MMTF fields as JSON, N, C-alpha, C and O atoms, coordinates in Angstrom:
{
  "mmtfVersion": "1.0.0",
  "mmtfProducer": "UNKNOWN",
  "numBonds": 455,
  "numAtoms": 456,
  "numGroups": 114,
  "numChains": 1,
  "numModels": 1,
  "chainsPerModel": [1],
  "groupsPerChain": [114],
  "chainIdList": ["A"],
  "bondAtomList": [4, 2, 8, 6, 12, 10, 16, 14, 20, 18, 24, 22, 28, 26, 32, 30, 36, 34, 40, 38, 44, 42, 48, 46, 52, 50, 56, 54, 60, 58, 64, 62, 68, 66, 72, 70, 76, 74, 80, 78, 84, 82, 88, 86, 92, 90, 96, 94, 100, 98, 104, 102, 108, 106, 112, 110, 116, 114, 120, 118, 124, 122, 128, 126, 132, 130, 136, 134, 140, 138, 144, 142, 148, 146, 152, 150, 156, 154, 160, 158, 164, 162, 168, 166, 172, 170, 176, 174, 180, 178, 184, 182, 188, 186, 192, 190, 196, 194, 200, 198, 204, 202, 208, 206, 212, 210, 216, 214, 220, 218, 224, 222, 228, 226, 232, 230, 236, 234, 240, 238, 244, 242, 248, 246, 252, 250, 256, 254, 260, 258, 264, 262, 268, 266, 272, 270, 276, 274, 280, 278, 284, 282, 288, 286, 292, 290, 296, 294, 300, 298, 304, 302, 308, 306, 312, 310, 316, 314, 320, 318, 324, 322, 328, 326, 332, 330, 336, 334, 340, 338, 344, 342, 348, 346, 352, 350, 356, 354, 360, 358, 364, 362, 368, 366, 372, 370, 376, 374, 380, 378, 384, 382, 388, 386, 392, 390, 396, 394, 400, 398, 404, 402, 408, 406, 412, 410, 416, 414, 420, 418, 424, 422, 428, 426, 432, 430, 436, 434, 440, 438, 444, 442, 448, 446, 452, 450],
  "bondOrderList": [1, 1, 1, 1, 1, 1, 1, 1, 1, 1, 1, 1, 1, 1, 1, 1, 1, 1, 1, 1, 1, 1, 1, 1, 1, 1, 1, 1, 1, 1, 1, 1, 1, 1, 1, 1, 1, 1, 1, 1, 1, 1, 1, 1, 1, 1, 1, 1, 1, 1, 1, 1, 1, 1, 1, 1, 1, 1, 1, 1, 1, 1, 1, 1, 1, 1, 1, 1, 1, 1, 1, 1, 1, 1, 1, 1, 1, 1, 1, 1, 1, 1, 1, 1, 1, 1, 1, 1, 1, 1, 1, 1, 1, 1, 1, 1, 1, 1, 1, 1, 1, 1, 1, 1, 1, 1, 1, 1, 1, 1, 1, 1, 1],
  "groupList": [{"groupName": "MET", "atomNameList": ["N", "CA", "C", "O"], "elementList": ["N", "C", "C", "O"], "formalChargeList": [0, 0, 0, 0], "bondAtomList": [1, 0, 2, 1, 3, 2], "bondOrderList": [1, 1, 2], "singleLetterCode": "M", "chemCompType": "L-PEPTIDE LINKING"}, {"groupName": "THR", "atomNameList": ["N", "CA", "C", "O"], "elementList": ["N", "C", "C", "O"], "formalChargeList": [0, 0, 0, 0], "bondAtomList": [1, 0, 2, 1, 3, 2], "bondOrderList": [1, 1, 2], "singleLetterCode": "T", "chemCompType": "L-PEPTIDE LINKING"}, {"groupName": "ARG", "atomNameList": ["N", "CA", "C", "O"], "elementList": ["N", "C", "C", "O"], "formalChargeList": [0, 0, 0, 0], "bondAtomList": [1, 0, 2, 1, 3, 2], "bondOrderList": [1, 1, 2], "singleLetterCode": "R", "chemCompType": "L-PEPTIDE LINKING"}, {"groupName": "ALA", "atomNameList": ["N", "CA", "C", "O"], "elementList": ["N", "C", "C", "O"], "formalChargeList": [0, 0, 0, 0], "bondAtomList": [1, 0, 2, 1, 3, 2], "bondOrderList": [1, 1, 2], "singleLetterCode": "A", "chemCompType": "L-PEPTIDE LINKING"}, {"groupName": "GLN", "atomNameList": ["N", "CA", "C", "O"], "elementList": ["N", "C", "C", "O"], "formalChargeList": [0, 0, 0, 0], "bondAtomList": [1, 0, 2, 1, 3, 2], "bondOrderList": [1, 1, 2], "singleLetterCode": "Q", "chemCompType": "L-PEPTIDE LINKING"}, {"groupName": "GLY", "atomNameList": ["N", "CA", "C", "O"], "elementList": ["N", "C", "C", "O"], "formalChargeList": [0, 0, 0, 0], "bondAtomList": [1, 0, 2, 1, 3, 2], "bondOrderList": [1, 1, 2], "singleLetterCode": "G", "chemCompType": "PEPTIDE LINKING"}, {"groupName": "PRO", "atomNameList": ["N", "CA", "C", "O"], "elementList": ["N", "C", "C", "O"], "formalChargeList": [0, 0, 0, 0], "bondAtomList": [1, 0, 2, 1, 3, 2], "bondOrderList": [1, 1, 2], "singleLetterCode": "P", "chemCompType": "L-PEPTIDE LINKING"}, {"groupName": "HIS", "atomNameList": ["N", "CA", "C", "O"], "elementList": ["N", "C", "C", "O"], "formalChargeList": [0, 0, 0, 0], "bondAtomList": [1, 0, 2, 1, 3, 2], "bondOrderList": [1, 1, 2], "singleLetterCode": "H", "chemCompType": "L-PEPTIDE LINKING"}, {"groupName": "SER", "atomNameList": ["N", "CA", "C", "O"], "elementList": ["N", "C", "C", "O"], "formalChargeList": [0, 0, 0, 0], "bondAtomList": [1, 0, 2, 1, 3, 2], "bondOrderList": [1, 1, 2], "singleLetterCode": "S", "chemCompType": "L-PEPTIDE LINKING"}, {"groupName": "GLU", "atomNameList": ["N", "CA", "C", "O"], "elementList": ["N", "C", "C", "O"], "formalChargeList": [0, 0, 0, 0], "bondAtomList": [1, 0, 2, 1, 3, 2], "bondOrderList": [1, 1, 2], "singleLetterCode": "E", "chemCompType": "L-PEPTIDE LINKING"}, {"groupName": "LEU", "atomNameList": ["N", "CA", "C", "O"], "elementList": ["N", "C", "C", "O"], "formalChargeList": [0, 0, 0, 0], "bondAtomList": [1, 0, 2, 1, 3, 2], "bondOrderList": [1, 1, 2], "singleLetterCode": "L", "chemCompType": "L-PEPTIDE LINKING"}, {"groupName": "ASP", "atomNameList": ["N", "CA", "C", "O"], "elementList": ["N", "C", "C", "O"], "formalChargeList": [0, 0, 0, 0], "bondAtomList": [1, 0, 2, 1, 3, 2], "bondOrderList": [1, 1, 2], "singleLetterCode": "D", "chemCompType": "L-PEPTIDE LINKING"}, {"groupName": "TYR", "atomNameList": ["N", "CA", "C", "O"], "elementList": ["N", "C", "C", "O"], "formalChargeList": [0, 0, 0, 0], "bondAtomList": [1, 0, 2, 1, 3, 2], "bondOrderList": [1, 1, 2], "singleLetterCode": "Y", "chemCompType": "L-PEPTIDE LINKING"}, {"groupName": "ILE", "atomNameList": ["N", "CA", "C", "O"], "elementList": ["N", "C", "C", "O"], "formalChargeList": [0, 0, 0, 0], "bondAtomList": [1, 0, 2, 1, 3, 2], "bondOrderList": [1, 1, 2], "singleLetterCode": "I", "chemCompType": "L-PEPTIDE LINKING"}, {"groupName": "VAL", "atomNameList": ["N", "CA", "C", "O"], "elementList": ["N", "C", "C", "O"], "formalChargeList": [0, 0, 0, 0], "bondAtomList": [1, 0, 2, 1, 3, 2], "bondOrderList": [1, 1, 2], "singleLetterCode": "V", "chemCompType": "L-PEPTIDE LINKING"}, {"groupName": "CYS", "atomNameList": ["N", "CA", "C", "O"], "elementList": ["N", "C", "C", "O"], "formalChargeList": [0, 0, 0, 0], "bondAtomList": [1, 0, 2, 1, 3, 2], "bondOrderList": [1, 1, 2], "singleLetterCode": "C", "chemCompType": "L-PEPTIDE LINKING"}, {"groupName": "LYS", "atomNameList": ["N", "CA", "C", "O"], "elementList": ["N", "C", "C", "O"], "formalChargeList": [0, 0, 0, 0], "bondAtomList": [1, 0, 2, 1, 3, 2], "bondOrderList": [1, 1, 2], "singleLetterCode": "K", "chemCompType": "L-PEPTIDE LINKING"}, {"groupName": "TRP", "atomNameList": ["N", "CA", "C", "O"], "elementList": ["N", "C", "C", "O"], "formalChargeList": [0, 0, 0, 0], "bondAtomList": [1, 0, 2, 1, 3, 2], "bondOrderList": [1, 1, 2], "singleLetterCode": "W", "chemCompType": "L-PEPTIDE LINKING"}, {"groupName": "ASN", "atomNameList": ["N", "CA", "C", "O"], "elementList": ["N", "C", "C", "O"], "formalChargeList": [0, 0, 0, 0], "bondAtomList": [1, 0, 2, 1, 3, 2], "bondOrderList": [1, 1, 2], "singleLetterCode": "N", "chemCompType": "L-PEPTIDE LINKING"}],
  "groupTypeList": [0, 1, 2, 2, 1, 3, 4, 5, 6, 7, 2, 6, 3, 8, 6, 8, 3, 3, 9, 5, 3, 7, 5, 9, 10, 11, 7, 10, 2, 9, 9, 3, 3, 5, 10, 2, 2, 3, 10, 9, 8, 12, 6, 1, 13, 11, 0, 3, 2, 5, 14, 14, 0, 3, 13, 3, 6, 15, 5, 16, 11, 9, 3, 17, 5, 14, 10, 14, 9, 14, 8, 4, 7, 3, 18, 14, 16, 10, 2, 11, 14, 3, 2, 11, 13, 10, 3, 5, 14, 14, 5, 5, 6, 14, 6, 6, 6, 14, 2, 2, 3, 10, 3, 3, 3, 10, 9, 2, 10, 5, 1, 1, 2, 2],
  "groupIdList": [1, 2, 3, 4, 5, 6, 7, 8, 9, 10, 11, 12, 13, 14, 15, 16, 17, 18, 19, 20, 21, 22, 23, 24, 25, 26, 27, 28, 29, 30, 31, 32, 33, 34, 35, 36, 37, 38, 39, 40, 41, 42, 43, 44, 45, 46, 47, 48, 49, 50, 51, 52, 53, 54, 55, 56, 57, 58, 59, 60, 61, 62, 63, 64, 65, 66, 67, 68, 69, 70, 71, 72, 73, 74, 75, 76, 77, 78, 79, 80, 81, 82, 83, 84, 85, 86, 87, 88, 89, 90, 91, 92, 93, 94, 95, 96, 97, 98, 99, 100, 101, 102, 103, 104, 105, 106, 107, 108, 109, 110, 111, 112, 113, 114],
  "secStructList": [7, 7, 3, 3, 3, 6, 6, 3, 3, 3, 7, 7, 7, 7, 2, 2, 2, 2, 2, 2, 6, 6, 6, 6, 6, 6, 6, 2, 2, 2, 2, 2, 2, 2, 2, 2, 6, 6, 6, 6, 6, 6, 6, 2, 2, 2, 2, 2, 2, 2, 6, 2, 2, 2, 2, 6, 6, 7, 7, 2, 2, 2, 2, 2, 2, 2, 2, 2, 2, 2, 2, 2, 2, 2, 6, 1, 7, 2, 2, 2, 2, 2, 2, 2, 2, 2, 2, 2, 2, 6, 6, 7, 7, 7, 7, 2, 2, 2, 2, 2, 2, 2, 2, 2, 2, 2, 6, 6, 6, 6, 6, 6, 6, 7],
  "xCoordList": [45.866, 46.222, 45.764, 45.415, 45.55, 44.835, 44.788, 45.906, 43.828, 43.598, 42.191, 41.055, 43.119, 42.747, 41.134, 41.014, 40.383, 39.238, 38.806, 39.242, 38.119, 38.022, 36.931, 37.222, 36.675, 35.966, 37.354, 36.98, 38.766, 39.862, 39.95, 39.417, 40.515, 41.196, 40.348, 39.59, 40.259, 39.524, 40.176, 40.871, 39.455, 39.778, 39.022, 38.034, 39.191, 38.435, 37.833, 38.689, 36.726, 36.279, 36.975, 37.586, 36.437, 36.874, 35.616, 34.512, 36.514, 35.669, 34.526, 33.711, 34.433, 33.779, 32.503, 31.33, 32.913, 32.0, 31.34, 30.244, 32.22, 30.827, 29.815, 28.732, 30.231, 29.753, 28.216, 27.106, 28.633, 28.037, 26.408, 25.2, 27.43, 26.495, 25.659, 24.825, 26.23, 25.782, 24.254, 23.128, 24.718, 23.594, 22.511, 21.7, 22.768, 21.427, 21.008, 20.212, 21.485, 21.075, 19.994, 18.985, 20.225, 19.552, 18.775, 18.07, 18.276, 17.111, 16.331, 15.191, 16.515, 15.863, 15.34, 14.248, 15.888, 15.017, 13.818, 12.82, 14.209, 13.406, 12.174, 11.002, 12.394, 11.531, 10.759, 9.991, 11.307, 10.429, 9.666, 8.489, 9.884, 9.556, 8.373, 7.277, 8.582, 7.189, 5.985, 4.828, 6.579, 5.995, 4.697, 3.784, 5.645, 5.153, 4.26, 3.172, 4.342, 2.62, 1.348, 0.273, 2.371, 1.065, -0.022, -1.205, 0.984, -0.295, -0.599, -1.421, -0.525, -1.198, -1.862, -2.434, -1.943, -2.532, -4.211, -5.178, -3.932, -5.143, -6.449, -7.547, -6.173, -7.581, -8.324, -9.544, -7.134, -8.342, -8.476, -9.366, -7.979, -8.468, -9.465, -9.99, -9.634, -11.053, -12.097, -13.163, -11.265, -12.934, -13.813, -15.023, -12.725, -13.086, -13.238, -12.89, -13.56, -14.191, -15.717, -16.53, -16.098, -17.269, -17.863, -19.053, -17.328, -18.105, -18.648, -19.86, -17.976, -17.901, -18.98, -20.078, -18.964, -20.051, -21.173, -21.969, -21.467, -22.627, -22.881, -23.918, -21.874, -22.758, -22.994, -23.383, -22.703, -23.021, -24.295, -25.134, -24.423, -23.729, -23.303, -23.57, -22.603, -21.215, -20.893, -21.256, -20.548, -19.238, -17.727, -17.168, -17.274, -15.799, -15.079, -14.729, -14.872, -13.797, -14.043, -13.116, -15.693, -15.365, -15.285, -14.894, -15.789, -15.239, -13.27, -12.651, -13.073, -11.428, -10.889, -10.063, -11.893, -11.249, -12.276, -12.533, -13.055, -13.205, -11.842, -11.35, -11.652, -10.386, -9.737, -9.118, -9.258, -8.182, -7.947, -6.841, -8.972, -9.57, -9.351, -8.523, -10.204, -10.24, -8.578, -8.304, -7.675, -6.045, -5.507, -4.715, -6.038, -5.03, -5.86, -5.291, -7.102, -7.313, -7.125, -6.827, -7.293, -6.807, -5.648, -5.317, -4.217, -3.141, -2.59, -1.91, -3.462, -2.823, -2.825, -3.036, -2.526, -2.025, -3.07, -4.106, -3.124, -4.775, -5.037, -6.159, -3.801, -4.399, -4.316, -4.357, -4.197, -4.442, -6.56, -7.273, -7.151, -8.064, -8.825, -9.765, -8.422, -9.221, -9.493, -10.556, -8.236, -8.22, -8.949, -9.517, -9.31, -9.958, -11.843, -12.877, -11.754, -13.028, -13.751, -14.894, -13.17, -13.131, -13.691, -14.772, -12.631, -13.125, -14.27, -14.66, -14.615, -16.273, -17.614, -18.722, -17.367, -17.929, -18.18, -19.261, -17.357, -17.076, -17.771, -18.035, -17.999, -18.497, -17.021, -16.91, -16.202, -14.722, -14.816, -15.426, -13.952, -13.998, -12.949, -11.898, -13.271, -12.862, -12.569, -13.386, -11.102, -10.208, -10.97, -11.888, -10.897, -11.93, -11.21, -11.844, -10.131, -10.029, -9.913, -9.775, -9.95, -10.514, -11.995, -12.292, -12.997, -14.38, -14.713, -15.274, -14.564, -14.14, -14.353, -15.486, -13.077, -12.529, -13.425, -14.069, -13.555, -14.694, -16.406, -17.061, -16.557, -17.953, -18.23, -19.219, -16.468, -16.914, -16.751, -16.982, -16.153, -15.77, -17.486, -17.661, -18.276, -19.214, -20.091, -20.911, -19.834, -21.387, -20.35, -19.643, -19.311, -19.328, -19.069, -18.973, -18.951, -20.121, -21.152, -21.353, -22.097, -23.294, -24.041, -25.199, -22.598, -23.095, -23.587, -24.605, -22.116, -21.136, -22.429, -22.637, -22.739, -23.611, -25.86, -26.751, -25.781, -27.152, -27.352, -28.481],
  "yCoordList": [-9.43, -9.797, -10.997, -11.115, -12.221, -12.997, -13.324, -13.246, -13.638, -13.706, -15.206, -15.342, -16.198, -17.685, -17.165, -16.579, -17.756, -17.792, -19.306, -20.159, -19.615, -20.541, -21.346, -21.475, -21.404, -21.172, -21.403, -21.977, -21.08, -21.675, -19.914, -19.268, -19.264, -18.162, -17.009, -17.205, -15.861, -14.882, -13.489, -12.777, -13.483, -12.461, -11.327, -11.613, -10.024, -9.209, -8.721, -8.774, -8.264, -8.368, -6.87, -5.883, -7.419, -6.419, -5.376, -5.455, -4.406, -3.424, -3.161, -2.296, -4.473, -4.394, -5.489, -5.516, -6.178, -6.759, -6.242, -6.66, -4.851, -4.205, -3.612, -3.647, -2.853, -2.118, -2.732, -2.231, -3.894, -4.61, -5.194, -5.342, -5.343, -5.597, -3.64, -3.354, -2.917, -2.043, -1.873, -1.427, -2.311, -1.89, -2.814, -2.759, -3.971, -4.547, -4.574, -5.462, -3.444, -3.303, -2.175, -1.936, -1.813, 0.234, -0.505, 0.329, -2.116, -2.5, -2.846, -2.386, -3.35, -4.041, -2.645, -2.253, -2.438, -1.201, -0.501, 0.015, -0.626, 0.683, -0.678, -0.303, -1.91, -2.296, -3.224, -4.049, -2.771, -3.137, -1.481, -1.66, -0.675, 0.905, 0.82, 1.27, 0.234, -0.587, -1.13, -0.84, -2.202, -2.768, -2.743, -3.347, -1.623, -0.746, 0.011, -0.064, 0.971, 1.616, 1.278, 1.815, -0.502, -1.119, -1.471, -1.138, -2.442, -2.659, -1.665, -2.042, -0.22, 0.839, 1.537, 2.526, 1.021, 1.932, 0.243, 0.389, -0.7, -1.713, -1.608, -1.88, -1.099, -0.518, 0.523, 0.688, 1.433, 2.836, 2.222, 2.806, 1.227, 0.735, -0.559, -1.313, -0.682, -1.936, -1.083, -1.168, 0.102, 0.825, 1.28, 1.149, 1.891, 2.0, 1.111, 1.464, 0.376, -0.864, -1.215, -1.626, -1.049, -0.914, -0.083, -0.321, 1.519, 2.483, 1.635, 1.637, 1.108, 1.049, -0.149, 0.106, -0.994, -1.967, -1.922, -2.861, -0.327, 0.08, 1.104, 1.733, 1.157, 2.127, 1.896, 2.786, 0.274, -0.346, -0.67, -0.135, -1.608, -2.751, -3.539, -3.627, -4.232, -5.323, -6.418, -6.115, -7.102, -7.684, -7.459, -6.765, -8.118, -7.777, -7.422, -6.303, -8.651, -8.468, -7.223, -6.648, -6.949, -6.174, -4.458, -3.508, -4.407, -3.923, -3.167, -2.111, -4.711, -4.109, -3.408, -2.518, -4.375, -4.053, -2.847, -3.007, -1.843, -0.555, 0.629, 1.5, -0.17, 0.719, 0.37, 1.364, -0.812, -0.729, 0.207, 0.727, 0.486, 0.452, 2.141, 2.893, 2.529, 3.9, 4.899, 5.959, 4.098, 4.304, 4.137, 4.933, 3.032, 3.426, 4.336, 4.531, 4.781, 5.673, 7.095, 8.066, 7.254, 8.743, 9.072, 10.257, 7.433, 7.332, 8.34, 9.329, 7.242, 7.898, 6.523, 5.557, 6.678, 5.663, 4.693, 5.301, 3.468, 3.067, 3.036, 2.804, 3.317, 3.748, 5.611, 6.221, 6.234, 8.054, 7.991, 8.833, 7.163, 7.025, 6.477, 7.147, 5.089, 4.854, 6.268, 6.819, 7.015, 8.181, 9.02, 9.647, 9.469, 10.555, 9.777, 10.441, 8.449, 8.306, 8.23, 8.681, 7.692, 8.268, 9.726, 10.158, 10.207, 11.652, 12.75, 13.741, 11.95, 12.354, 11.712, 12.185, 10.43, 9.795, 11.109, 11.666, 11.718, 12.861, 14.213, 15.012, 14.211, 15.499, 15.998, 16.788, 15.576, 16.585, 16.344, 15.73, 17.118, 16.982, 16.211, 16.229, 15.499, 14.293, 15.183, 15.967, 15.037, 15.562, 15.26, 14.504, 15.622, 15.436, 14.276, 13.233, 14.118, 12.965, 11.651, 10.502, 11.777, 10.737, 10.466, 9.296, 11.269, 11.562, 10.957, 9.878, 11.274, 11.29, 9.867, 9.417, 8.914, 7.572, 7.44, 8.479, 7.033, 6.568, 5.886, 4.862, 7.618, 8.218, 6.449, 5.795, 6.364, 5.969, 4.13, 3.484, 3.776, 2.288, 2.233, 1.034, 2.751, 2.287, 2.018, 1.106, 2.805, 2.739, 1.968, 2.839, 0.944, 0.691, -0.89, -1.678, -1.461, -1.921, -2.24, -3.143, -1.477, -1.707, -1.472, -1.1, -1.942, -2.272, -3.812, -4.478, -3.933, -5.192, -6.041, -7.1, -6.033, -6.59, -6.534, -7.036, -5.617, -6.12, -7.06, -7.279],
  "zCoordList": [8.143, 10.058, 9.876, 8.701, 10.655, 10.703, 12.323, 12.833, 13.146, 14.144, 14.51, 14.054, 15.653, 15.755, 17.104, 18.18, 16.246, 17.231, 17.492, 16.718, 18.359, 18.503, 16.531, 15.342, 16.724, 15.061, 13.925, 12.902, 13.935, 13.193, 13.021, 13.923, 12.049, 11.599, 11.315, 10.365, 11.868, 10.901, 10.903, 11.629, 9.454, 9.245, 8.887, 8.21, 9.153, 8.977, 7.759, 6.876, 7.317, 6.335, 5.585, 5.993, 4.175, 2.474, 3.015, 3.553, 2.522, 2.322, 1.733, 2.052, 0.234, -0.416, 0.533, 0.16, 1.55, 1.829, 2.785, 3.159, 3.487, 4.396, 4.136, 4.721, 2.949, 1.512, 1.475, 1.652, 1.198, 1.081, 2.039, 1.859, 3.043, 4.395, 4.851, 5.711, 4.039, 4.746, 3.457, 3.679, 2.438, 1.623, 1.235, 0.311, 2.493, 2.502, 3.61, 3.916, 4.71, 5.931, 5.592, 6.257, 4.939, 4.331, 3.589, 3.022, 3.029, 1.833, 2.802, 2.732, 3.473, 4.946, 5.774, 6.187, 5.778, 6.629, 5.881, 6.384, 4.405, 4.066, 3.805, 3.763, 3.669, 3.771, 4.251, 3.757, 5.958, 6.617, 7.025, 7.338, 7.057, 6.848, 5.883, 6.217, 4.661, 3.849, 4.255, 3.95, 5.201, 5.128, 7.371, 7.933, 7.595, 8.742, 8.23, 8.8, 7.046, 6.801, 5.931, 5.664, 5.465, 4.777, 6.016, 6.098, 7.165, 8.126, 8.586, 9.42, 8.699, 9.206, 8.549, 9.005, 6.881, 6.419, 5.96, 5.212, 6.564, 5.936, 6.673, 6.186, 8.152, 8.343, 7.994, 7.991, 7.601, 6.535, 5.342, 4.723, 4.645, 2.869, 3.347, 2.527, 4.828, 5.182, 4.907, 4.297, 5.767, 6.43, 5.0, 4.818, 3.999, 2.814, 1.709, 0.582, 1.855, 1.312, 1.831, 1.003, 3.211, 2.758, 2.994, 3.198, 3.113, 2.341, 0.929, 0.713, 0.235, -1.13, -0.756, -1.251, -0.251, -0.113, 0.281, 0.251, 0.888, 1.146, 0.152, -0.054, -0.368, -1.404, -2.715, -3.472, -3.201, -4.572, -4.702, -5.427, -3.942, -3.091, -3.76, -4.959, -3.184, -3.658, -2.598, -1.461, -2.676, -1.551, -1.762, -2.611, -0.908, -0.714, -1.817, -2.192, -2.364, -3.704, -4.956, -5.527, -5.243, -6.234, -5.654, -6.332, -4.177, -3.464, -3.572, -3.702, -3.392, -3.489, -5.098, -5.298, -6.296, -7.83, -7.688, -8.881, -7.346, -7.022, -7.088, -7.806, -5.592, -5.12, -5.823, -6.204, -6.543, -7.303, -8.258, -8.401, -8.975, -10.333, -9.74, -10.253, -8.645, -9.012, -8.786, -9.35, -7.761, -7.276, -8.872, -9.377, -9.542, -10.687, -11.996, -13.07, -11.746, -13.225, -12.476, -13.172, -11.039, -10.794, -10.651, -10.696, -10.312, -10.037, -8.627, -8.354, -7.997, -6.122, -5.923, -6.655, -4.705, -4.215, -3.638, -3.366, -3.385, -2.582, -1.246, -0.796, -0.394, 0.961, 1.089, 2.158, -0.262, -0.137, -0.765, -0.219, -1.651, -2.038, -0.789, -0.36, -0.062, 1.075, 1.429, 1.141, 2.24, 3.159, 2.756, 3.65, 1.174, 0.958, 0.814, 0.866, 0.657, 0.752, 2.042, 2.113, 3.069, 4.395, 4.735, 5.136, 4.44, 4.097, 3.991, 4.609, 2.763, 2.117, 2.651, 2.395, 3.526, 3.945, 5.243, 5.052, 6.558, 7.064, 7.046, 7.944, 5.631, 4.713, 4.154, 3.216, 4.677, 3.762, 2.035, 1.16, 2.231, 0.083, -0.08, 0.561, -0.995, -2.089, -3.109, -3.595, -3.524, -4.737, -5.595, -5.275, -6.667, -8.02, -8.752, -8.592, -9.477, -10.2, -8.857, -9.276, -7.892, -7.255, -7.125, -7.364, -6.802, -7.376, -8.487, -8.298, -9.607, -10.952, -10.945, -11.119, -10.707, -10.852, -9.755, -9.605, -9.377, -8.195, -8.486, -8.29, -9.237, -9.795, -11.133, -11.463, -11.525, -12.886, -13.373, -14.395, -11.792, -11.262, -10.319, -10.104, -9.939, -9.598, -10.883, -10.989, -11.681, -12.715, -13.205, -12.699, -13.848, -14.3, -13.705, -14.645, -12.532, -11.72, -11.359, -10.547, -11.96, -12.212, -13.26, -13.445, -14.305, -15.423, -15.618, -15.804, -15.443, -15.163, -14.066, -14.659, -13.627, -12.707, -12.726, -12.042, -13.938, -14.62, -15.258, -15.697]
}
């Protein structure tokens, strides 16, 4: 069935086109949620970077590298590593895998800077 509009004939979208649009919408929603989580975690990551800069001492790029290395070696998301480091600053427990990876990363940083 075709109906006329001001722009010309209008045909209803096929079911496969509608499914594709729904799939794209779901994808965009997931992407937006991921970006929202990233924005929410930036302050935590920046504070953890500052902690690393204070205890190393090192610059912001080196501190970022330490956080990334800890995340990779402990197999923990970077935002969770940052949260764990900040918890440790206020006396909370730092999970052993994160603690070990952080100690190793700081040791490597000290060795490479000598």
